[in-house]
N, C-alpha and C positions, 0 to 999 in steps of 0.2 A: 069949482076948484078940483074936485075929485076927477071929473071928466077930463079936464085939461091935463092933469097929472097922468091919468091913465093913458090918454092918447099919446102924450109925449114919450112915456116909457115904452109903450107898445111899438112906436116907431123906432125908438132906440134899440129895442130887442130885435126888431126886424133887421136893422142896419148891422147889428153885431152878427147876426146869422148870415148876412150878405157878405161879410168879409171874405174875399176870394182866396183863401189860404193856398190851395193847390196851384192856382194860376200865378200868384205872386212868387211862391217858392220856385216854380219853374222858370219864370221870367228873370228874377233877380239872381238866382244862384246857378241856373243851368242854361240860361238864355234860350229857353224853349217855351213855346206856347203849348202847354199840356193838352189843350183842347184839340190839337192837330195830331196827337199820337194816341196809340192804343184805342181805347173805347171812346176817347174824346171827353171823358168825364173829368171833373176837377177834384174828385174825392180821393179818399185814402187808397182804395184798391188800384186805381189807375196810376196814382202817384208811385206806389210801390213798384208797379210793373214797368213804368216808363223811366222814373228818376232814381229808383233804388230804395233800399230799406230805411236809410237815414231820413231822406226826404219824406218817405211814407209815414214814418213814425211822427215826424214834426207836424205834418198835415193832419194826421189822426188826432194828436193831442190838442192842437189849436181848434180844430173843428168840434172835437168832443167838448172842450171847455167853453166854446161859444154857447152851447146849449145850457151848460150849468150857470154861466154868468148871467145870461139873459133871463133864465128862470128865477134867479135870485133877486132881480131888480125890485119886485114888489116888497121883498123883505128888507132890502137895503134902504129903500125910500119910504118904508112904513105905509104902504098903500092900502092894505086891507087883508081880507081873508086869505088863508094859505092856498086855497084852490086857484086863486088868480095867478099863482106861479105857473100853473099848467098853461094858461092862456099865453103868457109871455114866452114860455118854452116853445109853444107852438109857433109863435111869431118868429123865433129864431130858426126853427126848422123850415118854415116857409121862406125865410130869408136865404137860407142855404140852398134850397131847391130852386128858388126864383130870385136870384140876387140882382138888385138894381144896378150893380156895378158891371155885370156881364150880360146885359140885355135880357135878364130874367132866365138865363140858361145856366143852371147850377148843377150841384151834385145830387146824390140820391138820399142824403140826409140821415143815413144810418148812424154815423158817429155822433152827429149833433143830437139826434134823438136819444142816444144812449147817455150823452152828457146831461141832458135835461132831466132824464129819469133818475140819474144819480143824485142830482140836487134836490129833487122832489121827495124821493123816498128811497133811502139806501137799501132797505130790505127788498123792495120791489126790484131795484136795479140788480141786486145779487141774483135774484131768481131769473131775471132776464139773461144774465150772463151764464147761469147754469143751463138755461135753455139754448142759448146761441152757440156756445163753443163746442159742446158735444156734437151738435148738428153739423157745424162747420168741419169738424174732424171726420165725420162720416161722409159728407157730400163733397168735400174739397172745393166747394164753390160758394163764394161770399153771397152772390145774388140769390141762389136757391136757398141758402141758409137764412137770409133776410126775409124772403117770402114766406118760408115756413115759420120762422121764429115770431114774426109780427102777429101771426094768427094765434099762436100759442100764448104769446104775451098778453094779447087781448083777453083770452080766456082766463089767464092767471090773474088779471086785474080784478075779476069779480070776487076773488077770495079776500080782497082787501077792503071790500065794502065801501069803496070810495067812488061815487057816481062820476065825479069829474074826471078821475083817473081812467075809468072805463070808457068814457066818452072820447077823451083824447086818444086813448089806445085804439079805439075804433077808427078814429080819423087817421091815425098813423097807417092803418091797413090800406086805406084808400090812397094815401100819399105814396107809400112805399110801392104798392103795386103799380101806380101810375108812373112813378119815376123809373121803374124797372121794366117798362114796356119792351124795350129792345132786348133786354136780357131774357125775357120770357120767350120771345121769338127764337133767340139763339138756343135756349134750353129745349124748345120743341124740336129743333133741328140738330140737337146734340153737338152744338158748336160753341157752347159757353166756355169761357176761360176758367182754368182751375188754379188754385193756389198750390204751391209745390210741396204739399204734405197732405196727409189724411188717407183714409181707407180707400176712397174711390180713386184718388190720384195714384196710389201705389198699385191698385188693381189695374188701372188703365195702362200704366207704364209696363206692367208685367205682361199684358196681353196685346200690346201694340209695338 
């Protein structure tokens, strides 16, 4: 019975993560396939860039809470130990990165990862936010911020003495770096897109 319930909820968590928010918002409200514009990604950053701030905020919030809802499935269905929440959060992240509805070509899972961390441990989530946003303000690049932050978040997880959290945080490094392969190439060639604020953005604007 436990195995069947676990498998069913794991699949549900993956399907929740697979919900293609950016693609649907683009198709329904803007009649655009966001995968054909900008970076081609269905996530928050490309949605902001292609469809505007309102669409970007909507996509961020839905993708964020996909992770939270999926992570809470074991709690809602009284499945077992709290650490199982991390496994279901990871299922949602994998669903976002490899959605069955889009031929397994999805987003970079940063928002969904943040959402599942909020649901698992609010204090750890706040530390992640304290790490992420100052780095974003300095670098003016979401991709570079994500690449730096995920490593620092992994290190921060050790201070919580939660082995499951540290393991999942380590797996997130692998996933985030893998999903940012094209961004890493652009960063090496100084061609990465910037957000329109932050120290590096203002420096770049002043000197170009």
